VOLO-158751 format. One record per residue (C-alpha): x, y, z; residue in one letter. Coordinates in Angstrom, 1 decimal. Layout:
<x:X | y:Y | z:Z | type:A> $
...
END
This chain:
<x:-78.3 | y:-57.7 | z:3.0 | type:X> $
<x:-81.0 | y:-60.0 | z:2.3 | type:X> $
<x:-80.8 | y:-61.7 | z:-1.1 | type:X> $
<x:-83.7 | y:-61.6 | z:-4.3 | type:X> $
<x:-84.3 | y:-65.5 | z:-3.0 | type:X> $
<x:-85.0 | y:-64.4 | z:0.6 | type:X> $
<x:-86.7 | y:-61.5 | z:0.1 | type:X> $
<x:-89.3 | y:-62.7 | z:-2.2 | type:X> $
<x:-90.1 | y:-65.7 | z:0.4 | type:X> $
<x:-90.2 | y:-63.7 | z:3.6 | type:X> $
<x:-92.7 | y:-61.8 | z:1.3 | type:X> $
<x:-94.8 | y:-64.2 | z:-0.4 | type:X> $
<x:-93.5 | y:-62.3 | z:-3.9 | type:X> $
<x:-93.9 | y:-63.5 | z:-6.7 | type:X> $
<x:-90.5 | y:-62.5 | z:-9.9 | type:X> $
<x:-93.3 | y:-61.1 | z:-12.3 | type:X> $
<x:-94.1 | y:-58.8 | z:-9.6 | type:X> $
<x:-90.9 | y:-58.3 | z:-7.6 | type:X> $
<x:-89.6 | y:-56.9 | z:-11.4 | type:X> $
<x:-92.8 | y:-55.5 | z:-12.2 | type:X> $
<x:-92.7 | y:-53.6 | z:-8.1 | type:X> $
<x:-89.4 | y:-53.2 | z:-8.7 | type:X> $
<x:-89.6 | y:-51.5 | z:-13.0 | type:X> $
<x:-92.0 | y:-49.0 | z:-10.7 | type:X> $
<x:-89.7 | y:-47.6 | z:-8.7 | type:X> $
<x:-91.6 | y:-49.1 | z:-6.5 | type:X> $
<x:-88.2 | y:-50.5 | z:-4.7 | type:X> $
<x:-84.9 | y:-49.9 | z:-5.2 | type:X> $
<x:-82.9 | y:-52.9 | z:-4.2 | type:X> $
<x:-79.5 | y:-52.5 | z:-3.9 | type:X> $
<x:-77.5 | y:-54.0 | z:-7.4 | type:X> $
<x:-74.2 | y:-56.2 | z:-7.2 | type:X> $
<x:-73.0 | y:-58.4 | z:-9.8 | type:X> $
<x:-75.9 | y:-59.7 | z:-11.1 | type:X> $
<x:-77.3 | y:-60.1 | z:-8.1 | type:X> $
<x:-80.7 | y:-57.8 | z:-6.3 | type:X> $
<x:-79.6 | y:-57.4 | z:-2.7 | type:X> $
<x:-82.5 | y:-56.3 | z:-0.3 | type:X> $
<x:-82.6 | y:-54.0 | z:3.6 | type:X> $
<x:-84.7 | y:-54.4 | z:5.9 | type:X> $
<x:-86.0 | y:-50.8 | z:4.7 | type:X> $
<x:-87.1 | y:-52.4 | z:1.6 | type:X> $
<x:-88.8 | y:-55.2 | z:3.5 | type:X> $
<x:-90.8 | y:-52.9 | z:5.2 | type:X> $
<x:-92.1 | y:-50.9 | z:2.4 | type:X> $
<x:-92.9 | y:-54.4 | z:0.4 | type:X> $
<x:-95.9 | y:-54.9 | z:3.6 | type:X> $
<x:-96.8 | y:-51.3 | z:3.3 | type:X> $
<x:-97.5 | y:-51.8 | z:-0.5 | type:X> $
<x:-99.3 | y:-55.0 | z:0.1 | type:X> $
<x:-101.2 | y:-53.7 | z:2.9 | type:X> $
<x:-102.0 | y:-50.7 | z:0.3 | type:X> $
<x:-103.0 | y:-52.7 | z:-2.3 | type:X> $
<x:-104.5 | y:-55.9 | z:-0.5 | type:X> $
<x:-105.9 | y:-54.1 | z:2.5 | type:X> $
<x:-106.7 | y:-51.2 | z:1.5 | type:X> $
<x:-107.7 | y:-51.3 | z:-2.3 | type:X> $
<x:-105.4 | y:-48.3 | z:-3.7 | type:X> $
<x:-104.2 | y:-48.9 | z:-7.3 | type:X> $
<x:-100.9 | y:-49.1 | z:-8.6 | type:X> $
<x:-102.1 | y:-45.2 | z:-9.6 | type:X> $
<x:-102.4 | y:-43.8 | z:-6.2 | type:X> $
<x:-99.8 | y:-45.6 | z:-4.8 | type:X> $
<x:-97.4 | y:-44.6 | z:-6.9 | type:X> $
<x:-98.3 | y:-41.4 | z:-5.0 | type:X> $
<x:-98.3 | y:-41.9 | z:-2.0 | type:X> $
<x:-95.3 | y:-44.1 | z:-2.3 | type:X> $
<x:-93.7 | y:-40.7 | z:-3.5 | type:X> $
<x:-95.2 | y:-38.6 | z:-0.8 | type:X> $
<x:-94.0 | y:-40.7 | z:1.8 | type:X> $
<x:-90.5 | y:-40.5 | z:0.0 | type:X> $
<x:-90.0 | y:-37.0 | z:0.6 | type:X> $
<x:-91.9 | y:-36.5 | z:4.3 | type:X> $
<x:-88.8 | y:-38.6 | z:4.9 | type:X> $
<x:-86.5 | y:-36.4 | z:2.8 | type:X> $
<x:-87.6 | y:-33.6 | z:4.9 | type:X> $
<x:-87.1 | y:-35.4 | z:8.0 | type:X> $
<x:-83.8 | y:-36.1 | z:7.4 | type:X> $
<x:-83.4 | y:-32.6 | z:6.0 | type:X> $
<x:-85.1 | y:-31.1 | z:9.2 | type:X> $
<x:-82.8 | y:-33.1 | z:11.1 | type:X> $
<x:-79.5 | y:-32.4 | z:9.9 | type:X> $
<x:-80.8 | y:-28.6 | z:10.1 | type:X> $
<x:-81.8 | y:-29.0 | z:13.5 | type:X> $
<x:-78.5 | y:-30.9 | z:14.5 | type:X> $
<x:-76.8 | y:-28.2 | z:13.1 | type:X> $
<x:-78.1 | y:-25.0 | z:14.6 | type:X> $
<x:-77.7 | y:-26.8 | z:18.1 | type:X> $
<x:-73.7 | y:-27.4 | z:17.5 | type:X> $
<x:-73.2 | y:-23.7 | z:16.1 | type:X> $
<x:-75.3 | y:-22.6 | z:19.0 | type:X> $
<x:-72.8 | y:-24.7 | z:21.5 | type:X> $
<x:-69.7 | y:-24.0 | z:19.7 | type:X> $
<x:-71.1 | y:-20.2 | z:20.4 | type:X> $
<x:-71.7 | y:-20.4 | z:23.9 | type:X> $
<x:-67.4 | y:-21.3 | z:24.0 | type:X> $
END
């Protein structure tokens, strides 16, 4: 896990911006005993947000839509992978 301080340093964010991103649910860190804890996935997501905003000029409303669609896509990929795994397991148990 990455501490809030380290996350701010690595992403070059200020606390106010981080607070907004968390409030908008663009980032959802773990909360542990009065502290925020971030993962490598949070770092990657922050870099994506930076790229979308700064390099591609996406506004905040568009950013929320893009992140929501990406989250849906990843959830669908996980569901499909689980379904395929179950189907393979079922096939192999029936083939015995």
